[in-house]
C-alpha positions, -999 to 999 in steps of 0.1 A, spaced: -358 -204 -58 -338 -219 -29 -339 -207 8 -305 -193 1 -317 -177 -31 -343 -158 -10 -319 -144 12 -299 -131 -13 -329 -114 -31 -338 -101 4 -301 -87 11 -294 -73 -24 -328 -56 -21 -319 -39 11 -282 -30 -1 -296 -14 -31 -323 5 -14 -297 22 10 -272 41 -16 -299 70 -19 -295 74 21 -257 73 22 -252 95 -6 -278 123 8 -257 121 41 -222 121 24 -233 147 -3 -239 173 25 -200 177 29 -183 158 1 -187 165 -36 -202 144 -60 -171 134 -80 -152 126 -49 -182 102 -35 -186 84 -69 -144 81 -68 -141 64 -35 -175 44 -43 -159 30 -70 -123 24 -59 -137 6 -29 -159 -15 -54 -129 -22 -76 -104 -32 -46 -130 -55 -36 -144 -69 -71 -110 -71 -89 -93 -99 -68 -122 -122 -67 -126 -116 -107 -89 -125 -110 -92 -156 -89 -121 -170 -109 -99 -159 -139 -131 -137 -153 -114 -108 -164 -108 -115 -200 -133 -98 -226 -127 -100 -263 -111 -68 -280 -142 -66 -306 -166 -60 -273 -144 -34 -257 -165 -4 -274 -197 -20 -258 -177 -22 -225 -169 17 -226 -203 25 -236 -220 6 -210 -195 19 -184 -206 54 -194 -245 47 -195 -248 23 -161 -217 40 -138 -203 74 -150 -237 91 -160 -261 80 -136 -241 82 -106 -230 116 -114 -265 125 -120 -281 108 -90 -253 121 -67 -258 155 -80 -293 155 -78 -295 143 -42 -282 177 -30 -317 188 -39 -338 158 -39 -350 137 -8 -335 104 -8 -370 86 -10 -380 104 -41 -347 99 -58 -351 57 -52 -389 61 -67 -377 77 -96 -348 51 -103 -378 24 -98 -388 37 -134 -361 15 -147 -383 -15 -160 -403 11 -178 -378 24 -198 -360 -11 -201 -394 -20 -220 -394 8 -241 -359 1 -255 -364 -36 -255 -396 -28 -282 -373 -2 -301 -350 -34 -306 -379 -56 -320 -394 -72 -287 -432 -71 -299 -441 -86 -266 -440 -52 -254 -471 -42 -273 -492 -68 -251 -520 -52 -234 -504 -62 -199 -474 -46 -207 -490 -16 -222 -509 -13 -192 -479 -13 -172 -463 15 -195 -494 35 -187 -497 32 -153 -462 38 -148 -463 69 -167 -491 85 -148 -471 74 -118 -439 95 -132 -463 124 -141 -481 123 -107 -446 123 -88 -431 153 -109 -463 175 -112 -471 170 -76 -435 176 -62 -426 204 -86 -459 224 -83 -453 220 -45 -420 237 -46 -407 209 -23 -383 193 -51 -360 208 -78 -376 198 -114 -342 198 -128 -329 173 -103 -359 154 -111 -348 153 -146 -315 143 -138 -328 110 -121 -350 103 -146 -322 107 -171 -301 84 -152 -329 58 -149 -329 57 -189 -293 52 -190 -296 22 -166 -322 9 -188 -302 12 -219 -272 -1 -205 -286 -34 -193 -307 -37 -228 -275 -31 -249 -254 -56 -229 -284 -84 -231 -284 -82 -269 -247 -75 -279 -226 -94 -251 -248 -117 -233 -217 -142 -226 -197 -117 -211 -193 -129 -175 -208 -101 -154 -181 -100 -128 -157 -91 -155 -176 -65 -172 -185 -49 -140 -148 -50 -129 -136 -32 -160 -164 -7 -158 -156 2 -122 -117 3 -132 -127 27 -160 -149 48 -140 -119 51 -109 -97 62 -136 -123 88 -151 -132 101 -117 -99 107 -103 -90 137 -116 -126 154 -108 -121 140 -74 -89 159 -67 -103 189 -81 -131 190 -58 -110 176 -27 -129 187 7 -114 218 21 -124 205 55 -122 173 70 -156 158 67 -175 142 98 -173 106 107 -210 103 94 -201 115 58 -168 94 56 -187 61 69 -215 68 43 -188 68 15 -172 37 28 -207 20 30 -216 30 -6 -180 12 -19 -182 -19 2 -221 -27 9 -241 -11 -18 -215 -15 -46 -187 -45 -39 -209 -67 -19 -242 -62 -34 -228 -68 -71 -211 -100 -59 -246 -114 -44 -266 -103 -75 -243 -121 -96 -248 -152 -78 -285 -146 -77 -285 -140 -115 -269 -174 -119 -298 -194 -98 -328 -173 -109 -322 -156 -141 -324 -120 -152 -365 -117 -153 -368 -125 -114 -338 -108 -103 -350 -75 -119 -376 -77 -93 -352 -66 -66 -361 -31 -82 -394 -31 -62 -381 -39 -30 -350 -12 -35 -375 15 -38 -396 5 -8 -364 5 11 -350 38 1 -385 56 7 -388 40 43 -352 46 51 -358 85 41 -387 88 62 -374 69 91 -338 79 93 -339 109 76 -370 126 86 -379 130 51 -417 139 44 -438 113 31 -451 135 3 -483 134 -18 -463 130 -49 -448 100 -32 -477 83 -19 -497 85 -52 -464 76 -75 -450 48 -54 -479 26 -59 -485 35 -98 -445 31 -105 -444 -1 -90 -472 -18 -105 -465 -2 -137 -430 -13 -136 -442 -49 -127 -465 -51 -158 -443 -34 -180 -415 -59 -174 -433 -92 -173 -426 -117 -200 -458 -125 -222 -463 -145 -253 -482 -130 -282 
């Protein structure tokens, strides 16, 4: 990886570790559907001109059902689940649970014929990762600090992320990422528009809440996606997926430092187990 590549890796890792902080601030005053609407609207306004200028908006008609499924599994579903869950969960715990994506991705890969998942090192990763998830869910729910239903919503969102990426890589690997995500954001914006209007804030949100939504759209969505596409082109999906581990550390640290969230026993035990498990579960091996 070049020096520029390392810089992109670090920046995307930081940017994708901050959404949980911004969501936590914004959701105190703005409805989840309104947050998501403006997030994807801003992302669309930045990505669409770029995709058009590169002439990369065209997707063959035969792939459109895949694009719709991807949109639901990658944006519409997970962003609703995560944003709603953060009404009751800490931002750090949310980021930790999303870090299970590589574990679920390995499971989906095995279901689709990738037998390398059954290699001993990847099985070790799956086992350690699940122990970490069980530790987090068990300790946090028993302690009463976190809502078990909201924890389940974030895990379901992580499963959706894993399924979406696995499906795209198998069924339409040659469609440009910028075209796929630009169309997905357009569809998501249209989908959430009526819900955003229906749940419009009755009082003007604070500057902090508005700035958080703007940051979600500009930095965590538009700019992060643009940088990630460039990173993918340089290092490929396997190395780029390692950003997950940096994201999680950023999310936990920001929650503790800026929001004063507790560094709970569940997070301290679960974080290293989930990250180690995700690393080994997502490794490429030869049988």
